Backbone as CSV, one residue per row, in Angstrom:
resi,resn,N_x,N_y,N_z,CA_x,CA_y,CA_z,C_x,C_y,C_z
1,MET,10.291,-3.777,-50.964,10.311,-2.414,-50.493,10.530,-2.359,-48.977
2,ALA,9.826,-3.190,-48.255,9.978,-3.218,-46.805,11.392,-3.637,-46.427
3,ARG,11.966,-4.545,-47.221,13.316,-5.020,-46.953,14.320,-3.876,-47.140
4,GLU,14.131,-3.052,-48.156,15.014,-1.916,-48.394,14.914,-0.908,-47.243
5,GLN,13.689,-0.685,-46.759,13.488,0.255,-45.648,14.188,-0.263,-44.390
6,MET,14.101,-1.583,-44.120,14.770,-2.163,-42.959,16.280,-1.986,-43.068
7,LYS,16.831,-2.179,-44.254,18.267,-2.001,-44.451,18.665,-0.558,-44.157
8,ARG,17.851,0.389,-44.670,18.130,1.802,-44.437,18.076,2.121,-42.942
9,GLU,17.061,1.595,-42.242,16.929,1.846,-40.811,18.113,1.268,-40.043
10,ARG,18.563,0.089,-40.463,19.719,-0.517,-39.813,20.956,0.366,-39.991
11,ARG,21.153,0.870,-41.195,22.322,1.714,-41.463,22.236,3.032,-40.704
12,THR,21.059,3.612,-40.648,20.914,4.936,-40.031,20.618,4.859,-38.544
13,GLY,20.219,3.704,-38.050,19.891,3.584,-36.634,18.510,4.090,-36.296
14,VAL,17.692,4.437,-37.309,16.361,4.979,-37.065,15.486,3.975,-36.317
15,GLY,15.562,2.701,-36.665,14.738,1.688,-35.995,15.054,1.596,-34.516
16,LYS,16.352,1.575,-34.184,16.754,1.517,-32.774,16.357,2.793,-32.052
17,PHE,16.536,3.913,-32.721,16.170,5.192,-32.123,14.683,5.220,-31.789
18,SER,13.849,4.758,-32.719,12.405,4.727,-32.481,12.071,3.826,-31.305
19,LEU,12.724,2.686,-31.230,12.480,1.758,-30.138,12.867,2.377,-28.798
20,VAL,14.042,2.985,-28.742,14.505,3.616,-27.502,13.563,4.744,-27.099
21,CYS,13.148,5.559,-28.060,12.207,6.656,-27.760,10.888,6.115,-27.243
22,GLY,10.414,5.038,-27.839,9.165,4.435,-27.394,9.253,3.916,-25.971
23,VAL,10.336,3.231,-25.656,10.524,2.694,-24.305,10.653,3.832,-23.297
24,LEU,11.441,4.856,-23.625,11.597,5.989,-22.713,10.275,6.727,-22.501
25,SER,9.493,6.870,-23.558,8.182,7.520,-23.431,7.283,6.726,-22.503
26,PHE,7.282,5.397,-22.664,6.467,4.550,-21.798,6.877,4.710,-20.338
27,LEU,8.187,4.668,-20.068,8.661,4.784,-18.694,8.335,6.150,-18.112
28,LEU,8.458,7.188,-18.914,8.124,8.526,-18.448,6.651,8.609,-18.093
29,LEU,5.804,8.092,-18.986,4.369,8.118,-18.717,4.016,7.247,-17.522
30,ALA,4.658,6.096,-17.392,4.389,5.211,-16.255,4.758,5.912,-14.954
31,GLY,5.863,6.642,-14.960,6.287,7.352,-13.760,5.414,8.545,-13.434
32,CYS,4.645,9.016,-14.389,3.787,10.185,-14.185,2.311,9.829,-14.321
33,SER,1.982,8.587,-14.092,0.625,8.134,-14.379,-0.393,8.489,-13.310
34,GLY,0.009,9.225,-12.290,-0.950,9.613,-11.275,-1.065,8.612,-10.139
35,VAL,-0.204,7.613,-10.100,-0.278,6.627,-9.036,-0.081,7.289,-7.686
36,SER,0.741,8.321,-7.624,1.010,8.951,-6.342,0.042,10.098,-6.032
37,THR,-0.978,10.295,-6.827,-1.976,11.314,-6.559,-2.826,10.891,-5.373
38,PRO,-2.996,11.767,-4.382,-3.789,11.369,-3.220,-5.236,11.108,-3.600
39,PRO,-5.855,10.143,-2.957,-7.251,9.844,-3.235,-8.157,10.933,-2.670
40,GLU,-9.362,10.989,-3.185,-10.343,11.935,-2.674,-10.718,11.556,-1.242
41,PRO,-10.979,12.541,-0.382,-11.399,12.223,0.989,-12.725,11.460,0.979
42,ARG,-12.877,10.540,1.905,-14.092,9.751,1.993,-14.694,9.915,3.383
43,LEU,-15.978,9.899,3.454,-16.656,9.901,4.746,-17.019,8.463,5.080
44,VAL,-16.445,7.963,6.144,-16.691,6.586,6.541,-17.157,6.600,7.987
45,GLU,-18.277,5.977,8.245,-18.762,5.843,9.613,-18.616,4.396,10.032
46,HIS,-17.982,4.194,11.171,-17.785,2.853,11.703,-18.742,2.647,12.880
47,PRO,-19.060,1.388,13.180,-20.002,1.116,14.266,-19.439,1.426,15.652
48,LEU,-18.133,1.517,15.790,-17.517,1.787,17.083,-16.902,3.181,17.091
49,PRO,-17.136,3.966,18.150,-16.587,5.327,18.182,-15.063,5.353,18.098
50,GLU,-14.399,4.335,18.656,-12.933,4.289,18.590,-12.454,4.195,17.145
51,LEU,-13.177,3.446,16.330,-12.790,3.327,14.920,-12.974,4.641,14.171
52,ASN,-13.969,5.422,14.558,-14.143,6.729,13.916,-12.966,7.653,14.237
53,VAL,-12.477,7.603,15.484,-11.301,8.399,15.867,-10.087,7.930,15.073
54,ILE,-9.922,6.609,14.981,-8.796,6.036,14.249,-8.883,6.388,12.763
55,GLN,-10.084,6.293,12.183,-10.252,6.620,10.756,-9.898,8.069,10.475
56,LYS,-10.322,8.964,11.343,-10.033,10.389,11.137,-8.515,10.633,11.119
57,LYS,-7.797,10.050,12.074,-6.341,10.209,12.128,-5.683,9.519,10.927
58,PHE,-6.187,8.349,10.552,-5.653,7.608,9.405,-5.800,8.438,8.126
59,ASP,-6.948,9.073,7.939,-7.155,9.956,6.784,-6.085,11.043,6.746
60,GLN,-5.831,11.643,7.905,-4.843,12.724,8.002,-3.432,12.212,7.713
61,VAL,-3.087,11.055,8.259,-1.745,10.495,8.065,-1.489,10.230,6.583
62,VAL,-2.431,9.602,5.904,-2.246,9.290,4.481,-2.159,10.574,3.657
63,ALA,-3.005,11.544,3.944,-2.944,12.823,3.222,-1.590,13.497,3.435
64,ASP,-1.076,13.450,4.666,0.217,14.069,4.961,1.366,13.354,4.246
65,VAL,1.269,12.046,4.113,2.317,11.285,3.415,2.438,11.763,1.972
66,TYR,1.309,11.956,1.315,1.336,12.393,-0.080,1.886,13.808,-0.239
67,LYS,1.895,14.593,0.829,2.381,15.976,0.765,3.856,16.111,1.126
68,ARG,4.511,15.031,1.499,5.908,15.107,1.927,6.800,15.660,0.818
69,GLU,7.607,16.633,1.190,8.546,17.196,0.226,9.701,16.245,-0.001
70,GLY,10.118,16.132,-1.229,11.268,15.315,-1.556,10.973,13.833,-1.694
71,GLU,9.702,13.431,-1.512,9.310,12.032,-1.652,8.079,11.937,-2.542
72,VAL,8.036,10.909,-3.347,6.863,10.636,-4.172,6.338,9.277,-3.730
73,TRP,5.122,9.249,-3.179,4.555,8.018,-2.635,3.652,7.344,-3.651
74,HIS,3.765,6.025,-3.719,2.989,5.193,-4.632,2.277,4.114,-3.821
75,HIS,1.462,3.336,-4.492,0.750,2.243,-3.822,0.484,1.120,-4.811
76,GLY,0.151,-0.017,-4.261,-0.233,-1.152,-5.077,0.924,-1.752,-5.854
77,THR,0.594,-2.783,-6.603,1.602,-3.517,-7.357,2.285,-2.632,-8.400
78,PHE,1.516,-1.833,-9.132,2.106,-0.958,-10.129,3.060,0.042,-9.474
79,GLY,2.669,0.536,-8.298,3.547,1.435,-7.550,4.860,0.775,-7.185
80,ASN,4.798,-0.522,-6.842,6.026,-1.251,-6.538,6.957,-1.288,-7.740
81,TYR,6.387,-1.464,-8.932,7.212,-1.462,-10.141,7.895,-0.109,-10.333
82,ILE,7.158,0.950,-10.106,7.733,2.292,-10.254,8.891,2.480,-9.279
83,ILE,8.691,2.069,-8.028,9.741,2.210,-7.019,10.956,1.376,-7.406
84,TYR,10.708,0.154,-7.820,11.804,-0.753,-8.167,12.619,-0.221,-9.344
85,TRP,11.941,0.220,-10.385,12.644,0.642,-11.595,13.205,2.051,-11.501
86,ASN,12.518,2.945,-10.799,12.961,4.338,-10.765,13.791,4.673,-9.539
87,GLY,13.542,3.977,-8.409,14.312,4.235,-7.185,14.215,5.678,-6.753
88,GLY,15.332,6.256,-6.365,15.382,7.668,-5.982,14.464,7.998,-4.830
89,ASN,13.652,9.031,-5.026,12.778,9.505,-3.957,11.397,8.848,-3.988
90,ASN,11.248,7.785,-4.735,9.976,7.063,-4.794,9.828,6.175,-3.567
91,ARG,8.676,6.239,-2.941,8.382,5.464,-1.736,7.019,4.798,-1.918
92,GLY,6.762,3.802,-1.049,5.443,3.201,-1.057,5.421,1.688,-1.032
93,TRP,6.560,1.033,-0.744,6.488,-0.403,-0.506,5.517,-0.599,0.653
94,CYS,4.884,-1.739,0.753,3.898,-1.948,1.822,4.526,-1.814,3.204
95,PHE,5.779,-2.229,3.381,6.405,-2.090,4.695,6.685,-0.624,5.029
96,GLU,6.881,0.225,4.002,7.052,1.660,4.253,5.734,2.283,4.687
97,TRP,4.633,1.892,4.015,3.313,2.361,4.438,3.028,1.906,5.869
98,GLN,3.328,0.633,6.151,3.085,0.100,7.493,3.836,0.926,8.541
99,SER,5.100,1.202,8.307,5.913,1.941,9.281,5.395,3.345,9.513
100,VAL,5.089,4.054,8.439,4.637,5.437,8.599,3.249,5.484,9.245
101,VAL,2.393,4.533,8.908,1.059,4.497,9.525,1.186,4.174,11.012
102,TYR,1.937,3.142,11.352,2.082,2.755,12.758,2.684,3.899,13.576
103,ARG,3.793,4.441,13.094,4.501,5.496,13.822,3.614,6.726,14.062
104,ASN,2.824,7.086,13.075,1.996,8.294,13.199,0.628,8.044,13.813
105,MET,0.262,6.780,13.995,-1.070,6.456,14.510,-1.069,5.925,15.943
106,ILE,0.049,5.399,16.419,0.045,4.667,17.681,-0.453,5.511,18.856
107,GLU,-0.093,6.761,18.905,-0.547,7.621,20.001,-2.072,7.777,19.984
108,THR,-2.644,7.993,18.812,-4.100,8.131,18.688,-4.799,6.817,19.027
109,ILE,-4.247,5.708,18.560,-4.852,4.392,18.816,-4.869,4.109,20.315
110,ARG,-3.751,4.329,20.978,-3.690,4.101,22.430,-4.536,5.111,23.186
111,GLY,-4.621,6.327,22.670,-5.483,7.342,23.281,-6.953,6.946,23.231
112,ALA,-7.326,6.147,22.234,-8.704,5.650,22.117,-8.914,4.399,22.975
113,GLY,-7.842,3.950,23.666,-7.948,2.768,24.516,-7.703,1.459,23.781
114,TRP,-7.202,1.538,22.576,-6.943,0.345,21.779,-5.445,0.099,21.672
115,GLU,-5.086,-1.001,21.027,-3.696,-1.351,20.771,-3.511,-1.584,19.276
116,ALA,-2.251,-1.586,18.866,-1.921,-1.814,17.458,-0.709,-2.725,17.383
117,ALA,-0.600,-3.422,16.271,0.557,-4.271,16.012,0.847,-4.237,14.521
118,LYS,2.122,-4.349,14.206,2.513,-4.508,12.811,2.388,-5.991,12.497
119,ILE,1.648,-6.327,11.441,1.534,-7.727,11.045,1.958,-7.887,9.592
120,ASN,2.328,-9.113,9.248,2.665,-9.406,7.862,2.106,-10.765,7.495
121,VAL,1.777,-10.895,6.232,1.181,-12.117,5.698,1.998,-12.550,4.485
122,GLY,2.123,-13.837,4.299,2.771,-14.363,3.098,4.242,-14.053,2.994
123,VAL,4.934,-13.985,4.118,6.359,-13.636,4.106,7.131,-14.612,3.216
124,GLY,7.940,-14.057,2.342,8.757,-14.865,1.452,8.045,-15.332,0.198
125,THR,6.805,-14.870,-0.006,6.061,-15.233,-1.208,5.772,-13.977,-2.021
126,ALA,5.203,-14.164,-3.188,4.816,-13.018,-4.026,3.671,-12.234,-3.396
127,LYS,2.955,-12.835,-2.453,1.832,-12.158,-1.802,2.219,-11.526,-0.467
128,GLU,3.508,-11.409,-0.193,3.928,-10.816,1.080,3.333,-9.423,1.224
129,HIS,2.822,-9.145,2.425,2.194,-7.849,2.649,2.294,-7.474,4.121
130,HIS,2.500,-6.179,4.382,2.664,-5.654,5.737,1.596,-4.591,5.988
131,VAL,0.913,-4.691,7.120,-0.138,-3.743,7.473,-0.124,-3.511,8.987
132,VAL,-1.019,-2.665,9.448,-1.184,-2.407,10.877,-2.520,-2.992,11.317
133,LEU,-2.491,-3.714,12.418,-3.683,-4.321,13.010,-4.063,-3.505,14.233
134,VAL,-5.345,-3.172,14.380,-5.820,-2.466,15.576,-6.911,-3.291,16.235
135,TYR,-6.965,-3.221,17.567,-7.924,-4.030,18.306,-8.108,-3.463,19.709
136,ASP,-9.218,-3.844,20.333,-9.521,-3.465,21.704,-8.896,-4.510,22.625
137,PRO,-7.914,-4.137,23.456,-7.240,-5.120,24.309,-8.138,-5.691,25.408
138,GLU,-9.267,-5.063,25.643,-10.213,-5.616,26.624,-11.004,-6.779,26.030
139,VAL,-10.998,-6.890,24.697,-11.733,-7.949,24.016,-10.798,-9.056,23.534
140,HIS,-9.650,-8.668,23.008,-8.705,-9.629,22.425,-7.277,-9.269,22.790
141,ASN,-6.388,-10.247,22.595,-4.961,-9.985,22.591,-4.419,-10.571,21.286
142,LEU,-3.154,-10.324,21.002,-2.605,-10.779,19.721,-2.685,-12.295,19.551
143,GLU,-2.460,-13.013,20.638,-2.499,-14.477,20.544,-3.906,-14.966,20.196
144,SER,-4.928,-14.392,20.832,-6.301,-14.836,20.534,-6.710,-14.452,19.117
145,ILE,-6.230,-13.314,18.641,-6.534,-12.891,17.267,-5.873,-13.841,16.277
146,GLN,-4.636,-14.220,16.569,-3.927,-15.105,15.647,-4.546,-16.504,15.632
147,LYS,-5.057,-16.957,16.777,-5.677,-18.287,16.831,-7.021,-18.327,16.118
148,GLU,-7.785,-17.253,16.225,-9.129,-17.193,15.633,-9.311,-15.899,14.833
149,PRO,-8.583,-15.730,13.745,-8.654,-14.454,13.019,-10.018,-14.164,12.400
150,PHE,-10.772,-15.205,12.068,-12.062,-14.972,11.408,-13.170,-14.631,12.394
151,GLY,-12.913,-14.826,13.682,-13.891,-14.466,14.696,-13.473,-13.248,15.490
152,ALA,-12.299,-12.734,15.216,-11.754,-11.628,16.008,-12.381,-10.294,15.626
153,GLN,-12.604,-9.487,16.642,-13.009,-8.102,16.415,-11.723,-7.276,16.338
154,ALA,-11.072,-7.364,15.193,-9.824,-6.652,14.940,-9.901,-6.090,13.531
155,TRP,-9.204,-4.979,13.323,-9.269,-4.285,12.037,-7.882,-4.055,11.482
156,VAL,-7.798,-3.991,10.163,-6.544,-3.781,9.448,-6.548,-2.388,8.836
157,LEU,-5.455,-1.660,9.062,-5.234,-0.368,8.413,-4.301,-0.638,7.235
158,ASP,-4.814,-0.448,6.022,-4.037,-0.780,4.816,-4.098,0.379,3.831
159,ALA,-3.031,1.179,3.803,-2.965,2.301,2.861,-2.291,1.905,1.557
160,TRP,-1.589,0.787,1.536,-0.832,0.388,0.355,-1.729,-0.089,-0.777
161,TYR,-2.718,-0.887,-0.460,-3.460,-1.586,-1.498,-4.118,-0.638,-2.500
162,HIS,-4.848,0.354,-2.001,-5.547,1.303,-2.881,-4.977,2.719,-2.805
163,GLY,-3.999,2.934,-1.934,-3.421,4.269,-1.801,-4.302,5.218,-1.030
164,ARG,-5.184,4.678,-0.251,-6.083,5.505,0.564,-6.201,4.857,1.945
165,PRO,-6.741,5.568,2.911,-6.809,5.047,4.282,-7.964,4.049,4.480
166,ASP,-7.762,2.836,4.025,-8.802,1.802,4.131,-8.684,1.047,5.450
167,ILE,-9.829,0.841,6.086,-9.902,0.029,7.296,-10.807,-1.154,6.992
168,TYR,-10.282,-2.362,7.225,-11.031,-3.595,6.981,-11.181,-4.369,8.279
169,LEU,-12.305,-5.039,8.448,-12.418,-6.055,9.484,-11.413,-7.141,9.101
170,LEU,-10.650,-7.654,10.044,-9.571,-8.601,9.734,-10.049,-9.747,8.862
171,LYS,-11.190,-10.341,9.188,-11.656,-11.490,8.397,-11.969,-11.080,6.962
172,ASP,-12.504,-9.885,6.759,-12.793,-9.409,5.402,-11.500,-9.133,4.635
173,TRP,-10.512,-8.572,5.321,-9.234,-8.289,4.684,-8.543,-9.583,4.270
174,LEU,-8.559,-10.584,5.147,-7.945,-11.869,4.806,-8.641,-12.501,3.599
175,ALA,-9.967,-12.381,3.532,-10.710,-12.932,2.395,-10.416,-12.143,1.112
176,PHE,-10.361,-10.840,1.229,-10.161,-9.958,0.083,-8.753,-10.085,-0.487
177,VAL,-7.759,-10.027,0.379,-6.380,-9.959,-0.073,-5.709,-11.328,-0.138
178,TYR,-6.063,-12.217,0.764,-5.305,-13.458,0.886,-6.135,-14.724,0.815
179,ASP,-7.246,-14.670,0.158,-8.040,-15.875,-0.062,-8.219,-16.685,1.220
180,ASN,-8.526,-15.987,2.299,-8.817,-16.612,3.594,-7.632,-17.340,4.218
181,ASP,-6.420,-16.943,3.886,-5.228,-17.538,4.494,-4.969,-16.848,5.833
182,PRO,-5.144,-17.555,6.952,-4.966,-16.916,8.258,-3.522,-16.911,8.749
183,GLY,-2.583,-17.268,7.909,-1.192,-17.418,8.344,-0.427,-16.122,8.460
184,PHE,-0.891,-15.190,9.291,-0.147,-13.948,9.458,0.730,-14.004,10.690
185,LYS,1.713,-13.129,10.723,2.611,-13.021,11.863,2.615,-11.564,12.307
186,TYR,2.842,-11.348,13.589,2.946,-9.971,14.055,4.379,-9.705,14.496
187,GLU,4.733,-8.428,14.416,6.110,-8.021,14.757,6.140,-7.498,16.168
């Protein structure tokens, strides 16, 4: 009986039609899965007043990105798949997050007396990632941070990973995202 049904499906194309409909439904749902929905606002208090100023602006920048007309922003690995497969107005590669965060934050960061740099980790690997590093230039410079990243008082602005304005102490971010690999480069 099952063999007769398969023959009928082959002749009528019902089996292929069902498969195509299933795949299209999955892709439609994947593209509408809420990945680009902005996260809920969070209240975060940092030990340094400069970081509180930076966090407030970072919250605003990420919220504004999600409101951009004509663009749909995603985050994380699943977001990368959506961008890759759907293209078009989908945005959210980590380097795109890095650029928009840096461009919209640099004035506020410097106004707080700090500096920022675009950094990347794992270039050319599956773990490649781009973020913004912020630090007090009276305490560190980029060279000292790169030599001793686990002792540096420097923070990472990473909106890509969770799709929200997360600020990590550099050593915590390296442990969380890169298994303590200090091999980052700055641009």
